[in-house]
C-alpha positions as CSV (number, residue, x, y, z in Angstrom):
1,M,68.2,66.0,-30.2
2,S,67.6,64.3,-26.9
3,I,65.6,67.3,-25.7
4,R,63.4,67.1,-28.8
5,L,62.8,63.4,-28.3
6,G,61.9,63.9,-24.7
7,L,59.5,66.6,-25.6
8,I,57.9,64.4,-28.3
9,A,57.6,61.6,-25.8
10,G,56.0,63.9,-23.2
11,I,53.5,65.2,-25.7
12,A,52.6,61.7,-26.8
13,A,52.1,60.6,-23.2
14,A,49.9,63.6,-22.6
15,V,47.9,62.9,-25.7
16,G,47.5,59.3,-24.6
17,V,46.3,60.3,-21.1
18,I,43.8,62.8,-22.6
19,A,42.6,60.2,-25.2
20,S,42.1,57.5,-22.5
21,G,40.2,59.9,-20.3
22,S,38.0,61.0,-23.2
23,L,37.0,57.5,-24.4
24,Y,34.7,55.1,-22.6
25,T,32.5,52.1,-23.6
26,V,28.9,51.3,-22.7
27,G,27.9,47.6,-22.6
28,E,24.8,46.0,-23.9
29,V,23.3,45.6,-20.4
30,E,24.4,49.1,-19.3
31,Q,23.3,52.7,-19.5
32,A,25.4,55.7,-18.4
33,I,25.0,59.1,-16.8
34,I,27.8,61.6,-17.4
35,T,28.5,63.9,-14.5
36,Q,30.7,67.0,-14.4
37,F,31.8,68.0,-10.9
38,G,29.1,65.6,-9.5
39,K,26.3,67.1,-11.6
40,P,24.7,65.3,-14.6
41,V,25.3,66.8,-18.0
42,G,23.6,65.9,-21.2
43,K,21.2,63.1,-21.8
44,P,21.6,59.5,-20.5
45,V,23.7,57.3,-22.8
46,I,21.4,54.3,-23.5
47,T,23.2,52.9,-26.6
48,A,26.1,50.5,-26.5
49,G,29.5,51.3,-28.0
50,L,32.5,53.6,-27.8
51,K,31.7,57.1,-26.5
52,L,33.5,60.4,-25.9
53,K,33.6,62.7,-22.8
54,L,35.7,65.5,-21.4
55,P,38.7,64.1,-19.7
56,I,39.4,64.6,-16.0
57,V,36.3,66.9,-15.4
58,Q,33.6,64.4,-16.5
59,E,32.9,61.0,-14.9
60,V,30.9,58.0,-16.2
61,N,28.2,56.6,-13.9
62,R,27.1,53.2,-15.1
63,I,23.5,52.0,-14.4
64,D,22.2,48.5,-15.0
65,R,19.5,48.2,-17.6
66,R,18.6,44.5,-17.0
67,V,15.6,43.1,-15.1
68,L,16.6,43.2,-11.4
69,E,15.5,41.2,-8.4
70,W,14.0,42.3,-5.1
71,D,13.6,39.6,-2.5
72,G,12.1,40.9,0.8
73,N,12.6,39.4,4.2
74,P,9.7,37.6,5.9
75,S,7.6,40.0,7.9
76,D,4.9,39.4,10.5
77,M,1.6,41.3,9.9
78,P,-2.1,40.9,10.9
79,T,-4.9,40.0,8.6
80,K,-8.4,41.5,8.7
81,D,-9.6,38.6,10.9
82,K,-6.8,39.3,13.4
83,L,-4.5,36.4,12.6
84,Y,-0.8,37.1,12.5
85,I,1.0,35.6,9.6
86,S,4.5,35.7,8.2
87,V,4.6,37.0,4.6
88,D,7.5,36.5,2.3
89,L,7.4,38.6,-0.9
90,F,9.5,38.9,-4.1
91,A,9.4,41.3,-7.1
92,R,11.1,42.1,-10.4
93,W,11.9,45.6,-11.5
94,K,14.1,47.6,-13.9
95,I,15.4,51.2,-14.3
96,T,13.5,53.0,-17.1
97,D,14.6,56.6,-16.4
98,P,18.3,56.5,-15.5
99,L,18.6,60.3,-14.9
100,Q,15.7,60.4,-12.4
101,Y,17.1,57.2,-10.8
102,F,20.5,58.7,-10.5
103,L,19.2,62.0,-9.1
104,R,16.9,60.3,-6.5
105,L,18.7,57.1,-5.6
106,R,22.3,57.1,-7.0
107,D,22.9,53.3,-6.7
108,E,21.2,49.9,-6.5
109,R,21.6,49.7,-2.7
110,S,19.5,52.8,-2.1
111,A,16.9,51.4,-4.6
112,Q,16.7,48.1,-2.8
113,S,16.2,50.0,0.5
114,R,13.5,52.1,-0.9
115,L,11.7,49.1,-2.4
116,D,11.8,47.4,1.0
117,D,9.9,50.4,2.5
118,I,7.4,50.8,-0.3
119,L,6.6,47.1,-1.0
120,G,6.6,46.2,2.7
121,S,4.2,49.0,3.5
122,E,1.8,48.2,0.6
123,T,1.9,44.5,1.4
124,R,1.0,45.3,5.1
125,N,-1.9,47.5,4.0
126,A,-3.3,44.9,1.6
127,V,-3.0,42.0,4.1
128,A,-4.7,44.1,6.8
129,K,-7.7,44.8,4.5
130,H,-8.3,41.1,3.6
131,E,-9.0,37.9,5.6
132,L,-6.6,35.1,5.6
133,I,-8.6,32.9,3.3
134,E,-8.5,35.7,0.6
135,I,-4.7,35.7,0.7
136,I,-4.3,31.9,0.6
137,R,-6.9,30.9,-2.0
138,T,-6.4,31.7,-5.7
139,T,-9.7,30.6,-7.4
140,K,-13.3,31.3,-6.7
141,G,-16.0,28.6,-6.9
142,R,-13.5,25.7,-6.6
143,I,-15.3,22.4,-5.7
144,P,-13.3,20.5,-3.1
145,L,-12.7,16.8,-3.0
146,R,-14.7,15.5,0.0
147,D,-14.2,12.3,1.9
148,T,-16.5,9.6,0.7
149,L,-16.8,8.2,4.2
150,L,-18.6,11.3,5.5
151,T,-22.1,10.7,6.8
152,D,-25.2,12.6,5.7
153,E,-25.2,14.6,8.9
154,E,-21.6,15.6,8.4
155,R,-22.2,16.6,4.9
156,A,-25.2,18.7,6.1
157,Q,-22.7,20.5,8.5
158,D,-20.5,21.4,5.5
159,I,-17.6,19.4,6.9
160,G,-14.8,19.5,4.2
161,S,-16.4,22.4,2.3
162,L,-14.4,25.5,1.3
163,V,-15.1,29.0,2.6
164,P,-16.2,31.2,-0.3
165,I,-13.8,34.0,-1.3
166,Q,-14.4,37.3,-3.1
167,K,-11.0,38.1,-4.6
168,G,-8.2,35.5,-4.0
169,R,-4.5,35.8,-3.8
170,A,-4.0,36.8,-7.4
171,L,-6.1,40.0,-7.1
172,V,-4.5,40.9,-3.8
173,E,-1.1,40.7,-5.5
174,Q,-2.5,42.9,-8.3
175,E,-3.6,45.5,-5.7
176,I,-0.1,45.6,-4.1
177,F,1.5,45.8,-7.6
178,A,-0.8,48.7,-8.6
179,A,-0.2,50.7,-5.4
180,A,3.5,50.2,-5.4
181,S,4.1,50.9,-9.1
182,E,2.8,54.4,-8.7
183,K,5.1,55.1,-5.8
184,V,8.3,53.7,-7.4
185,R,7.8,55.4,-10.7
186,V,9.0,58.7,-9.3
187,F,12.4,57.1,-8.8
188,G,12.8,56.2,-12.5
189,I,11.9,52.5,-11.7
190,E,9.3,50.3,-13.4
191,L,7.9,47.5,-11.2
192,L,7.4,44.5,-13.5
193,D,5.9,41.8,-11.2
194,I,5.2,41.0,-7.6
195,R,4.3,37.7,-6.0
196,F,3.8,36.0,-2.6
197,K,6.6,33.5,-2.1
198,R,5.5,32.1,1.2
199,I,2.7,32.7,3.7
200,N,2.9,31.0,7.1
201,Y,1.4,31.4,10.5
202,N,3.2,33.4,13.1
203,E,5.3,31.4,15.5
204,S,3.2,32.4,18.4
205,V,-0.1,31.2,16.9
206,R,1.2,28.2,15.0
207,P,0.9,25.7,17.9
208,K,-2.7,26.7,18.4
209,I,-3.5,26.2,14.7
210,Y,-1.8,22.8,14.8
211,D,-3.7,21.9,18.0
212,R,-7.0,22.8,16.3
213,M,-6.1,20.7,13.2
214,I,-5.2,17.8,15.4
215,S,-8.4,18.1,17.3
216,E,-10.5,18.0,14.1
217,R,-8.6,15.0,12.8
218,R,-9.0,13.3,16.2
219,Q,-12.7,13.9,16.2
220,I,-13.0,12.2,12.8
221,A,-10.8,9.4,14.0
222,E,-12.9,8.8,17.1
223,R,-16.0,8.7,14.9
224,F,-14.4,6.0,12.8
225,L,-13.3,4.1,15.9
226,S,-16.8,4.3,17.4
227,E,-18.3,3.0,14.2
228,G,-15.7,0.3,14.1
229,N,-16.4,-0.8,17.7
230,G,-20.2,-0.8,16.9
231,E,-19.6,-3.0,13.9
232,A,-17.3,-5.3,15.9
233,A,-20.0,-5.6,18.6
234,R,-22.6,-6.4,15.9
235,I,-20.4,-9.1,14.4
236,R,-19.7,-10.6,17.8
237,G,-23.4,-10.6,18.6
238,N,-24.2,-12.3,15.3
239,R,-21.5,-14.9,16.0
240,V,-22.9,-15.7,19.5
241,R,-26.4,-15.9,18.0
242,D,-25.3,-18.2,15.2
243,L,-23.3,-20.4,17.6
244,N,-26.3,-20.7,19.9
245,K,-28.5,-21.6,17.0
246,I,-26.1,-24.2,15.7
247,Q,-25.7,-25.7,19.2
248,S,-29.5,-25.7,19.7
249,E,-30.1,-27.4,16.4
250,A,-27.3,-29.9,17.0
251,Y,-28.7,-30.7,20.5
252,R,-32.2,-31.2,19.0
253,A,-30.8,-33.5,16.4
254,V,-28.9,-35.5,19.0
255,E,-32.0,-35.8,21.2
256,E,-34.1,-36.8,18.2
257,I,-31.5,-39.5,17.3
258,R,-31.2,-40.6,20.9
259,G,-35.0,-40.8,21.2
260,M,-35.3,-42.8,18.0
261,A,-32.5,-45.1,19.3
262,D,-34.2,-45.6,22.6
263,A,-37.5,-46.3,20.9
264,A,-35.9,-48.8,18.6
265,A,-34.1,-50.5,21.6
266,A,-37.4,-50.5,23.5
267,A,-39.1,-52.1,20.5
268,I,-36.4,-54.8,20.3
269,Y,-36.7,-55.4,24.0
270,A,-40.5,-55.6,23.9
271,K,-40.3,-58.0,21.0
272,A,-37.8,-60.2,22.8
273,Y,-39.8,-60.0,26.0
274,N,-43.1,-61.0,24.4
275,T,-41.7,-64.1,22.6
276,D,-42.6,-66.6,25.4
277,A,-42.6,-66.8,29.2
278,Q,-39.0,-68.2,29.5
279,A,-37.7,-65.3,27.3
280,A,-39.5,-62.8,29.5
281,E,-38.1,-64.4,32.6
282,F,-34.6,-64.5,31.2
283,Y,-34.9,-60.9,30.0
284,E,-36.0,-59.9,33.5
285,F,-33.1,-61.8,35.0
286,T,-30.4,-60.2,32.8
287,R,-31.8,-56.7,33.3
288,T,-31.8,-57.2,37.1
289,M,-28.2,-58.5,37.0
290,Q,-27.2,-55.5,35.0
291,A,-28.9,-53.3,37.6
292,Y,-27.0,-55.1,40.4
293,K,-23.8,-54.4,38.6
294,D,-24.6,-50.8,38.2
295,M,-25.8,-50.4,41.8
296,I,-23.6,-52.6,43.9
297,S,-19.8,-52.0,44.3
298,G,-17.3,-52.4,47.1
299,G,-18.5,-50.9,50.4
300,T,-22.1,-50.4,49.1
301,T,-24.9,-50.7,51.7
302,L,-28.4,-51.6,50.4
303,V,-31.6,-51.2,52.4
304,L,-34.3,-53.3,50.8
305,T,-37.8,-54.5,51.8
306,T,-38.6,-58.1,51.7
307,D,-41.0,-57.6,48.8
308,S,-38.5,-55.7,46.6
309,E,-38.0,-57.0,43.1
310,L,-34.2,-56.6,43.4
311,F,-34.2,-58.6,46.7
312,R,-36.3,-61.4,45.1
313,F,-33.3,-62.7,43.1
314,L,-30.9,-62.4,46.1
315,R,-33.3,-64.2,48.2
316,G,-33.7,-67.0,45.7
317,M,-29.9,-67.4,45.5
318,E,-29.7,-67.8,49.3
319,A,-32.6,-70.2,49.6
320,G,-31.8,-72.2,46.5
321,E,-35.3,-71.7,45.3
322,P,-36.5,-70.5,41.9
323,A,-36.4,-66.9,41.2
324,G,-40.2,-66.5,41.3
325,S,-40.6,-68.2,44.8
326,T,-42.2,-66.2,47.6
327,S,-40.8,-68.1,50.6
328,P,-39.6,-65.9,53.5
329,P,-36.0,-65.0,53.4
330,S,-33.4,-66.3,55.9
331,P,-32.2,-63.9,58.6
332,G,-28.6,-64.3,57.3
333,L,-29.4,-63.1,53.8
334,T,-31.3,-60.1,55.1
335,A,-28.4,-59.0,57.3
336,A,-26.0,-59.4,54.3
337,A,-28.3,-57.4,52.1
338,E,-28.4,-54.7,54.7
339,R,-24.6,-54.6,55.0
């Protein structure tokens, strides 16, 4: 009895092992290649579900059927105008012929390596056939925004204008896509899309490019500075001219007022002088005394002749005579006047 149970258990275990080795599942995002002793047998399994195979001798090789990513490393390459640039590319692809893919590549690592070679080579060929402007620009006939401060001479020199292009980056990408698609199709791969991710100057030429950009900006800045200095000089010149004009007009007005005042004073003096003889004599005396006050101070020495009008009043004070007397002066008064 125990031997029978052991035999039944052994048979059940063997059936379980055989059944587990015969059944396998294929997911919705997978496709499978069945190999027998390392060689593919039958057609690729592309439908999802539970499947059968020969146990032990057959093996399931699963292949992804989703859209896969290829992201290349930045690579330095020359353009047609001999400028070295660093190009970073990415692409999307999928496996459309799993049997051919399995026979030629086996796994995704080999596929990525082959894509590196093919896409890198086609990108290098396309970049070498086009100038840098063709790889950077995307649209033809685009009108740039130009600085409103540009002069007519600078506009005539096409400063700020765009270099015309024949193709543009989108067509260059299409050329790379078309050339690479033909080469990867033999591996059971369909190339879906390819794009430039980043384009930059090579490290060796980047400082020179930056220096040229700085030089151009500095040239424009110096032009603005020169125009500003010229405008400042013009404003300062106008200020000096206006200031001189205001001062000149003010000086003329002052002189006119002063002349009118002197004329009015002279008229008043003349009127007072011509009233009668005593008024004229008094006026003459007060004016002479004012002149004495302005002329004579401590330590002043006067040298006067005997017939001087100024000396006439001093002489009259010494002699006790009227101011209009013509008697000769005393020697003491002459000496005092000289001192």
